C-alpha positions in Angstrom: -27.3 5.9 40.8 -23.3 5.2 41.3 -20.9 6.0 38.5 -21.5 9.6 38.5 -24.5 12.2 38.2 -27.9 13.3 36.2 -26.4 16.0 33.5 -28.1 19.4 33.9 -27.4 22.6 32.3 -26.0 24.6 35.0 -23.7 21.8 36.0 -21.7 20.6 32.3 -18.7 22.4 33.1 -18.6 21.4 36.2 -19.4 17.6 35.5 -16.7 18.2 32.3 -13.8 19.2 35.0 -14.9 16.5 37.7 -12.5 13.2 38.5 -14.0 9.8 39.2 -12.6 8.7 42.3 -13.9 5.5 42.4 -12.1 3.4 45.3 -10.3 -0.1 43.0 -9.5 -3.3 44.7 -6.2 -3.5 46.8 -3.1 -4.5 44.2 -3.8 -1.4 42.0 -0.9 -0.7 40.0 0.0 3.2 39.6 0.7 4.5 36.1 1.8 8.3 34.9 0.6 10.4 32.6 2.1 13.7 31.3 -0.3 16.4 31.9 0.9 20.0 30.6 4.0 19.5 31.5 4.1 17.6 34.3 4.4 13.9 35.1 1.2 12.8 37.4 0.3 9.4 39.1 -2.9 7.3 38.1 -4.5 4.3 39.3 -4.0 2.0 36.6 -7.7 0.3 35.6 -8.6 -3.1 37.3 -10.7 -5.5 35.4 -12.2 -7.5 38.2 -15.9 -7.3 39.2 -16.6 -4.7 36.5 -19.4 -3.8 34.2 -18.5 -2.7 31.2 -19.7 -0.6 28.0 -18.4 -3.0 25.1 -16.1 -1.2 22.3 -20.0 -0.8 19.2 -19.2 1.1 16.1 -21.6 4.5 15.1 -22.7 4.0 19.1 -19.6 3.7 21.6 -19.1 7.6 20.6 -18.7 10.0 23.5 -22.2 10.8 24.6 -23.3 6.6 25.0 -19.8 6.4 27.2 -20.9 9.5 29.5 -24.5 8.0 29.9 -23.3 4.4 30.6 -21.2 6.5 33.1 -24.0 8.1 34.2 -26.2 4.9 34.8 -23.2 3.3 36.8 -20.9 1.3 34.2 -17.3 1.2 35.6 -15.4 1.0 32.9 -16.7 2.2 28.7 -14.8 1.2 25.3 -14.8 3.4 22.4 -16.0 2.5 19.4 -13.0 0.4 17.1 -10.7 3.1 15.2 -8.5 1.9 13.0 -5.0 2.5 13.3 -4.7 3.7 9.8 -7.0 6.9 10.3 -6.0 7.8 13.9 -2.2 7.9 12.8 -3.0 10.8 10.8 -4.7 12.5 13.3 -3.4 15.7 15.2 -4.3 16.1 19.4 -6.5 19.4 19.5 -7.7 21.2 22.8 -11.1 22.3 22.1 -11.4 24.8 24.8 -15.1 25.2 24.2 -16.7 21.8 24.5 -13.8 21.2 27.7 -12.5 17.7 25.5 -9.4 16.9 23.5 -10.2 16.1 19.9 -8.5 13.6 17.4 -8.8 15.6 14.2 -8.1 13.8 10.7 -6.5 16.1 7.7 -10.3 16.3 6.6 -11.0 18.2 9.7 -13.1 15.5 10.9 -13.5 14.3 14.6 -12.6 11.0 14.7 -11.8 10.6 17.9 -13.5 13.4 21.0 -12.6 12.5 24.6 -13.3 14.8 27.9 -12.0 14.7 31.8 -15.2 13.2 33.0 -14.3 9.6 31.4 -10.3 9.9 31.5 -9.7 7.5 34.1 -12.6 4.8 32.6 -12.6 4.6 29.1 -10.4 2.2 26.8 -9.2 3.4 23.5 -10.0 0.1 20.9 -8.2 0.3 18.0 -8.3 -1.9 14.5 -4.8 -2.7 13.7 -2.7 -5.3 11.9 0.8 -3.8 12.0 2.8 -3.6 15.7 4.5 -0.5 15.0 1.8 1.5 13.9 0.1 0.3 16.5 2.4 1.3 19.0 2.4 4.7 17.2 -1.7 5.7 17.6 -1.5 4.0 21.6 1.4 6.9 22.1 -1.0 9.6 20.1 -3.6 8.9 22.7 -2.1 7.4 25.8 -2.4 10.6 28.0 -5.6 11.3 27.4 -7.7 7.7 28.4 -6.9 5.0 31.0 -6.7 1.8 28.2 -5.5 0.9 24.9 -7.2 -2.5 23.5 -7.0 -4.3 20.2 -9.8 -5.6 18.4 -9.5 -9.4 17.4 -12.6 -10.3 17.2 -14.7 -8.3 14.8 -16.1 -10.6 12.0 -17.0 -7.6 9.5 -15.3 -7.5 6.4 -14.2 -3.6 6.8 -12.2 -5.1 9.9 -10.9 -8.4 8.6 -9.5 -7.3 5.4 -7.4 -5.6 5.8 -5.8 -8.3 8.2 -7.0 -7.0 11.8 -10.2 -8.3 13.6 -11.4 -11.8 13.8 -8.5 -12.3 10.7 -5.8 -11.9 13.5 -7.3 -15.3 15.5 -5.5 -17.2 12.8 -1.8 -15.5 13.1 -1.2 -16.1 16.9 2.7 -15.3 16.2 1.1 -11.2 14.8 -1.1 -11.2 18.0 1.5 -12.1 20.2 3.8 -9.4 18.1 1.2 -6.4 18.2 0.3 -7.1 22.2 3.6 -7.3 23.2 4.9 -4.3 21.4 1.7 -2.4 22.6 2.6 -3.6 26.9 6.4 -2.8 25.8 6.0 1.1 24.7 3.6 2.4 26.9 2.5 3.0 30.3 -1.2 2.4 30.4 -3.0 -1.3 30.4 -3.8 -2.8 27.3 -6.4 -5.2 26.5 -7.5 -7.5 23.3 -11.1 -8.6 22.7 -11.2 -11.8 20.7 -13.8 -14.7 20.0 -13.8 -18.6 20.4 -11.8 -21.0 18.0 -13.9 -23.9 16.1 -11.9 -25.7 19.1 -11.9 -25.7 22.3 -7.5 -26.0 22.7 -6.9 -24.2 19.9 -8.5 -21.6 21.9 -7.0 -22.2 25.3 -3.7 -22.4 23.1 -4.1 -18.9 21.9 -5.2 -17.4 25.6 -2.4 -18.7 27.2 -0.2 -16.9 24.3 -2.2 -13.9 25.2 -1.4 -14.3 29.1 2.3 -14.1 28.1 2.2 -10.9 26.1 2.1 -9.0 29.4 -2.1 -8.1 28.7 -4.0 -6.6 31.3 -7.1 -8.4 30.8 -9.2 -10.4 27.7 -12.1 -9.9 26.7 -13.9 -13.1 25.4 -17.4 -12.6 23.2 -18.6 -15.9 23.6 -19.1 -16.9 19.6 -16.8 -18.3 16.8 -16.5 -15.9 14.3 -18.9 -17.4 11.6 -21.7 -17.2 14.6 -24.4 -14.2 15.5 -26.2 -13.1 17.7 -28.9 -15.4 17.4 -26.3 -18.6 17.9 -26.5 -19.3 21.8 -23.0 -18.1 23.4 -20.6 -20.4 24.5 -20.4 -19.6 28.0 -18.7 -23.0 29.0 -15.9 -22.1 26.8 -15.6 -18.6 28.6 -15.7 -20.6 31.6 -12.4 -22.9 30.4 -11.0 -20.0 29.4 -11.4 -17.8 32.9 -9.8 -21.5 34.8 -6.4 -21.6 32.1 -5.8 -18.1 32.6 -4.7 -15.3 35.7 -5.5 -12.4 34.1 -8.4 -11.2 34.1 -11.6 -12.6 31.2 -14.1 -10.3 30.5 -17.4 -12.3 29.4 -19.2 -10.7 26.4 -21.9 -12.1 24.3 -24.6 -12.2 27.2 -27.5 -9.8 25.4 -29.1 -12.1 23.9 -29.5 -15.0 26.0 -29.0 -13.7 29.8 -29.0 -9.7 29.8 -32.4 -8.1 29.8 -32.3 -6.3 32.8 -29.6 -5.2 36.3 -29.8 -8.9 37.6 -29.1 -10.4 34.7 -25.3 -9.3 34.6 -24.3 -11.1 37.5 -26.3 -14.1 36.6 -23.9 -13.9 32.9 -21.1 -13.5 35.0 -21.5 -16.4 36.7 -22.4 -18.9 34.2 -19.3 -18.0 32.6 -17.1 -18.1 35.1 -15.2 -14.7 34.6 -13.9 -11.6 36.2 -16.3 -9.1 34.5 -19.1 -8.5 31.8 -18.7 -6.3 28.9 -21.8 -5.6 27.8 -23.0 -4.5 23.5 -26.8 -4.5 22.9 -28.3 -4.8 25.7 -26.7 -1.3 26.7 -27.4 0.1 23.3 -30.9 -0.8 23.3 -31.2 0.8 26.9 -27.6 2.2 28.9 -29.7 2.2 31.7 -28.9 -1.6 32.2 -26.3 -0.8 34.3 -28.1 0.7 36.9 -28.4 -0.9 40.2 -31.9 -0.2 41.1 -33.1 -1.1 37.6 -34.1 -0.1 34.0 -35.3 3.7 33.6 -38.4 4.7 31.4 -36.7 4.3 27.5 -37.8 8.2 27.0 -35.9 9.8 29.8 -32.8 7.7 28.9 -33.3 9.0 25.2 -33.5 12.1 27.1 -30.5 12.5 28.5 -28.4 10.9 25.7 -29.4 14.1 23.8 -28.5 15.7 26.4 -24.7 15.0 26.4 -25.2 14.7 22.2 -25.8 18.6 21.6 -23.6 19.3 25.2 -20.6 17.7 23.0 -21.6 18.6 19.3 -22.1 15.5 18.4 -23.3 15.2 14.5 -26.7 14.6 14.2 -26.2 11.1 12.0 -24.8 9.5 14.9 -27.1 11.2 17.3 -30.1 9.9 15.6 -28.1 6.3 14.4 -27.8 5.7 18.4 -31.5 7.0 19.4 -32.8 4.8 16.6 -31.3 1.6 18.1 -32.8 2.2 21.4 -36.1 3.1 20.1 -36.6 -0.6 18.0 -39.7 -1.8 17.8 -41.1 1.8 18.2 -39.5 3.3 15.3 -42.6 2.7 13.4 -44.8 5.0 15.9 -45.2 9.0 15.8 -42.3 9.2 17.4 -40.2 7.0 15.6 -41.2 8.4 12.0 -40.2 11.9 13.0 -36.7 10.8 14.0 -35.8 8.9 11.4 -37.4 12.2 9.3 -35.3 15.0 11.3 -32.1 16.3 9.4 -30.4 18.2 12.3 -29.6 18.2 15.7 -31.9 20.7 16.8 -35.1 18.8 14.6 -34.1 15.5 16.6 -34.7 17.6 20.2 -37.7 19.1 18.5 -39.2 15.8 18.4 -38.2 15.0 22.2 -39.8 18.1 22.8 -36.2 19.2 23.9 -36.2 22.3 21.1 -35.3 24.9 24.0 -32.9 23.1 25.7 -30.9 22.8 22.6 -31.2 26.9 21.5 -30.3 27.6 25.8 -27.1 25.1 25.0 -26.4 25.8 21.6 -26.7 29.8 23.0 -24.2 28.8 25.8 -21.2 27.3 23.2 -21.5 30.0 21.0 -21.1 32.1 23.8 -18.1 30.9 24.4 -16.7 30.6 20.9 -17.1 33.8 20.1 -14.9 35.3 23.3 -12.5 32.6 22.9 -12.2 33.4 19.0 -12.1 37.3 20.0 -9.5 36.5 22.8 -7.4 34.4 19.8 -7.9 37.1 17.5 -6.3 39.9 20.1 -3.1 37.2 20.4 -2.5 36.9 16.9 -2.7 40.5 16.5 0.4 40.8 18.5 2.3 37.8 17.4 1.9 38.9 13.8 4.1 42.5 13.7 4.7 41.6 9.9 1.7 41.1 8.1 -0.2 44.2 7.1 -3.5 44.4 7.7 -7.4 45.0 6.9 -10.7 44.3 7.9 -12.0 43.7 4.6 -13.8 40.9 3.1 -14.5 39.7 -0.1 -17.8 40.2 -2.0 -18.1 38.7 -5.3 -21.5 41.0 -6.1 -19.4 44.1 -6.5 -17.2 42.1 -8.9 -17.6 41.1 -12.8 -18.2 37.7 -13.6 -15.4 35.5 -13.4 -13.2 38.2 -12.4 -11.1 38.4 -8.4 -8.9 40.2 -6.7 -6.6 37.5 -7.1 -6.6 37.5 -11.0 -5.9 41.3 -11.2 -2.8 40.3 -8.0 -1.5 37.2 -10.3 -1.9 39.6 -13.3 0.1 42.8 -11.5 2.7 40.3 -10.3 3.5 39.3 -13.5 4.3 42.3 -15.2 6.6 43.8 -12.3 8.3 40.8 -12.6 7.4 38.9 -8.9 6.9 36.0 -8.1 3.6 34.8 -7.9 1.4 35.1 -4.9 2.0 32.4 -2.2 -1.5 32.0 -0.1 -1.1 30.2 3.3 -4.9 29.4 4.9 -5.4 28.5 8.2 -9.1 27.3 9.8 -9.4 27.9 13.3 -11.1 24.8 15.3 -13.3 26.2 17.2 -15.7 28.2 14.7 -14.1 26.1 11.2 -13.7 29.8 10.2 -11.0 30.4 7.4 -8.0 33.7 7.0 -5.3 33.8 4.4 -2.1 35.0 4.6 -0.6 36.3 1.2 3.1 37.0 0.4 3.7 39.5 -2.2 7.7 40.5 -2.8 8.4 39.0 0.8 5.5 41.2 2.5 2.6 39.8 4.3 -1.1 40.6 3.7 -4.3 39.6 5.4 -7.7 40.4 6.8 -8.5 40.8 10.3 -12.3 39.2 9.5 -12.7 35.2 9.7 -14.4 34.1 6.3 -16.4 30.5 6.0 -14.5 29.1 3.0 -10.7 28.8 2.6 -11.7 30.4 -1.0 -13.0 33.7 0.2 -10.1 34.3 2.7 -7.6 33.9 0.0 -9.7 36.6 -2.5 -9.6 39.0 1.0 -5.9 39.0 1.3 -5.6 39.7 -2.0 -7.4 42.7 -1.6 -6.0 43.6 1.7 -2.2 43.4 -0.4 -4.2 45.6 -4.0 -5.1 48.1 -1.1 -1.9 48.5 0.3 -0.1 48.7 -2.9 -3.1 51.4 -4.9 -4.1 48.4 -7.4 -7.2 48.5 -9.4 -9.0 45.0 -8.1 -11.4 44.5 -10.7 -14.5 46.0 -8.7 -17.5 47.5 -10.8 -17.0 51.0 -9.5 -14.0 51.0 -10.8 -14.5 52.0 -14.4 -13.1 50.1 -17.3 -11.7 46.4 -16.3 -8.7 46.1 -18.5 -9.0 42.2 -17.6 -12.5 42.0 -18.9 -11.0 43.4 -22.0 -8.6 40.9 -22.2 -11.0 38.3 -21.9 -13.1 39.7 -24.2 -9.9 39.7 -26.8 -9.0 36.4 -25.3 -12.5 35.1 -26.2 -13.0 36.6 -30.0 -9.4 35.3 -30.6 -10.8 31.9 -29.5 -14.1 32.4 -31.7 -12.3 33.4 -35.1 -9.6 30.3 -33.9 -12.7 27.7 -34.3 -14.8 29.9 -37.1 -11.2 28.8 -39.0 -11.1 25.7 -37.6 -14.9 25.0 -39.1 -14.2 26.4 -42.1 -10.6 24.0 -42.4 -12.7 21.1 -41.7 -15.8 21.6 -44.0 -13.5 22.2 -46.6 -11.1 19.1 -45.8 -14.8 17.1 -45.3 -15.6 18.1 -48.6 -12.5 16.8 -50.7 -12.8 13.6 -48.9 -16.1 12.7 -50.1 -14.9 14.0 -53.5 -12.3 11.8 -53.1 -14.9 8.8 -51.2 -17.0 9.5 -54.2 -14.7 9.2 -57.1 -12.8 5.9 -55.8 -16.7 4.6 -55.7 -17.2 5.4 -59.0 -14.0 4.1 -60.1 -14.1 0.8 -57.8 -17.4 -0.1 -59.3 -16.1 0.0 -62.9 -13.9 -2.8 -62.0 -17.3 -5.0 -61.5 -17.3 -7.4 -63.9 -20.8 -7.6 -66.0 
């Protein structure tokens, strides 16, 4: 099998660290990227005579990309990721998974990649703004092999923002976005388009795109209103290939052409293209890239699951991709079990991989634990100005609605200090929290990590209260002044409420009496 070796538990870490060393065609240019402060030369992507995994929403995540490389894909595109979401992300090195994660403010991983694919993964974005597109490209360029702009997606979520196929009607904007990217980054830039209603307009557009300096143009051989059941227009892709000198990548052949590996070349020849990009045929069975022929579907799905577990892929995404592979087999017993699965572990059990899941997660948890301990030691050495204790907040030890944070706030008010300020941090490795509270210019925190931000803040408050020798509101502390204060406040509220009710009744009575009198007087004025 070309492109890489199969995944085994024992070989994962070595596999993740391995670099792809494929020999590129003569004349391939070289680009620079920076790693840990060093500038390193890497060969730029060549887009001629390549079999490529197409960008597919919800499908082109890391497990599918790595599996496609295993089966022989030369280049893999990630799913389209919207520029507005990406510019909010921060780059995080995940030392447990050995990945680079681009993490949103809500801690969701938007894009995950690894060393294994760095020289052959193209990052596809959805964008309608040149400067924003450049900001995203600069954010990811050191971790990918190329940048692509989606200019062919006809779906509303893409076009309503002026992205995707909406760009096809605005050649000036297309040229602006692409030329900005080409000038602004060192990695090759490509775009993926659909054909226009007329051949003349299509040729005019691709010539303008070529002038922007792109490394290749991917062409889905259908118009934006056409769907997979419509024939792919190979003659148009061929005319485009003859009109420009940059590589043209033919896409859209899964329905009419590509059923097995040998069909890829047939589609390439029919379209006269430099390379072929495969979408649905690869989604159904990624071993379509395997020169020796398709592998049994169950074997392919098990290999996919290995990567999904190894790289902590969210179970909903894993489930979706496996359902696309099963297709007509979704009504089988296995398909129904997969559809009912609500976790990665349950998915593994459907495919008789329960022991694999347990072994793999144990390895990852051990790595995370070791890394967390090392991180804690480093933090303890750094935070010399922070007073620390190993404490946790257990709400069972406190009266209802009474917390250490309330006690600390009450004490600060009485002592005429500014109110406490909490700074909370989440650890990417295991999603746990710790909080530092500042009171009277002194910082306090618990050395134990908690499952939520609220628990971490309560623990920090406990450390402060115990250091200052103050009560924290526990049940075993005897009379609780905050409870008494609450009781007084509640009683005052009830008294006020009763008084308001009395006034309301009295007012209603007077209003009823007035209305009654008014009715009598009005009725007397009615002529007999």
